[in-house]
C-alpha positions in Angstrom: 151.6 75.2 75.0 148.7 77.3 76.1 146.2 75.7 78.5 142.8 75.0 77.0 140.0 77.3 78.2 136.8 75.7 79.3 133.4 77.3 79.4 132.1 78.4 82.8 129.7 75.9 84.3 126.3 76.8 85.7 124.9 74.4 88.2 122.1 75.9 90.3 120.4 72.9 92.0 118.9 72.5 95.4 120.9 70.5 97.9 119.8 66.9 98.1 118.3 67.3 101.6 116.2 70.2 100.3 114.9 68.2 97.4 114.0 65.2 99.7 112.4 67.5 102.3 110.2 69.2 99.6 109.1 65.9 98.1 108.3 64.4 101.6 106.4 67.6 102.5 104.4 67.3 99.2 103.4 63.8 100.1 102.3 64.9 103.6 100.2 67.7 102.0 98.5 65.2 99.8 97.6 63.0 102.8 96.3 66.1 104.7 94.3 67.3 101.7 92.6 63.8 101.3 91.9 63.7 105.1 90.4 67.2 105.1 88.3 66.4 102.0 87.0 63.1 103.5 86.1 64.9 106.7 84.2 67.6 104.9 82.3 65.0 102.9 81.4 63.2 106.1 80.1 66.4 107.6 78.0 67.0 104.4 79.9 70.1 103.3 80.6 69.6 99.6 81.9 73.2 99.0 84.5 72.8 101.8 85.5 69.3 100.4 86.1 70.8 96.9 88.1 73.7 98.4 90.2 71.3 100.5 91.1 69.0 97.7 91.9 71.9 95.2 93.9 74.0 97.6 95.7 71.0 99.2 96.6 69.4 95.9 97.7 72.7 94.5 100.0 73.4 97.4 101.4 69.8 97.2 102.1 70.1 93.5 103.9 73.5 94.0 105.9 72.0 96.9 106.9 69.0 94.9 108.1 71.2 92.1 110.4 73.2 94.4 112.5 70.1 95.0 113.2 69.6 91.3 113.9 73.2 90.1 117.3 73.6 88.5 119.4 75.7 86.1 122.3 74.0 84.5 124.5 74.7 81.5 124.7 72.0 78.8 127.4 73.1 76.4 126.1 76.2 74.6 122.7 76.0 76.1 121.2 76.9 79.5 118.7 74.3 80.7 116.0 75.7 83.0 113.8 73.1 84.7 110.8 74.5 86.6 107.1 74.1 86.9 107.3 70.5 85.5 108.9 71.5 82.2 112.4 72.1 80.8 113.4 75.0 78.6 116.6 75.4 76.7 118.1 78.8 75.9 121.2 79.5 73.9 123.7 82.2 74.9 122.5 84.4 72.1 118.9 84.2 73.4 119.7 86.0 76.6 120.6 89.7 76.8 121.7 89.7 80.4 120.9 88.2 83.8 119.6 90.5 86.5 118.0 90.6 89.9 114.3 91.3 90.5 112.6 91.8 93.8 110.7 88.6 94.9 109.7 89.9 98.3 110.7 92.4 100.9 113.8 90.4 101.9 114.4 88.2 98.8 115.2 88.7 95.1 115.2 86.3 92.2 117.6 86.0 89.2 115.9 86.9 85.9 117.1 86.0 82.4 116.3 89.0 80.3 115.6 88.1 76.7 115.5 90.2 73.6 112.1 90.6 72.0 110.3 88.3 74.4 109.3 88.1 78.1 111.9 87.7 80.8 112.3 84.4 82.5 112.4 84.3 86.3 114.8 81.5 87.4 112.7 80.1 90.2 115.6 77.8 91.2 117.2 80.9 92.7 114.3 81.1 95.2 115.6 78.3 97.5 115.0 78.9 101.2 118.5 77.6 101.9 120.2 80.2 99.6 121.2 83.5 101.1 122.3 86.7 99.4 125.9 85.7 98.9 124.9 82.4 97.2 122.5 84.2 94.9 125.1 86.8 94.1 127.6 84.0 93.2 124.9 82.4 91.0 124.4 85.7 89.2 128.1 86.0 88.6 128.3 82.4 87.3 125.4 83.0 84.9 126.9 86.2 83.6 130.3 84.5 83.1 128.5 81.7 81.2 126.6 84.2 79.0 129.6 86.3 78.1 132.1 83.4 77.6 133.7 83.2 74.2 135.4 79.9 73.3 
C-alpha cells in the first residue's frame, strides 16, 4: 500500500502576540488622534484638527490591518487576507512566487500572475519575521503552487 500524498499547506499568519499588539496599538492611536483633534479644536486651529484626525485614523486603520493579514491555503485555492478584504487565487492563476525589495533591509513575497498585476503578499512583511522565515514561506508557497495531486 502506498501512502497517500497530501498537498503542502501554506499558513502565513502573524503570531497571536503580534496580532494583539497591533490591535492594541491601533486603539491607542485612535485615542491619541481624538485627543490631538480635540486639542486643535480648542486652540482654534481647524486645519490642524482635520490633519490630526485624518492622519491619526489612517495610521490606526493601517496598524489594525497588520494584525489580521494572512495567507493560507484552502484546498486548491490560496486565500490572501489583507487591507480588509480577502482574495482567493487558484494554483493556475499564479505563475510563480518571487521576492521583491520592500526596503533597504527587507523584501516581500510577490505572487506573479499571468496577464494581470502581481500581488504583494503583505503578510510577509511582519516585523517578527526574519530572512530565514520569509525564505521558508517562499519555499512553502512554491511547493503549494507546483504540487500535483
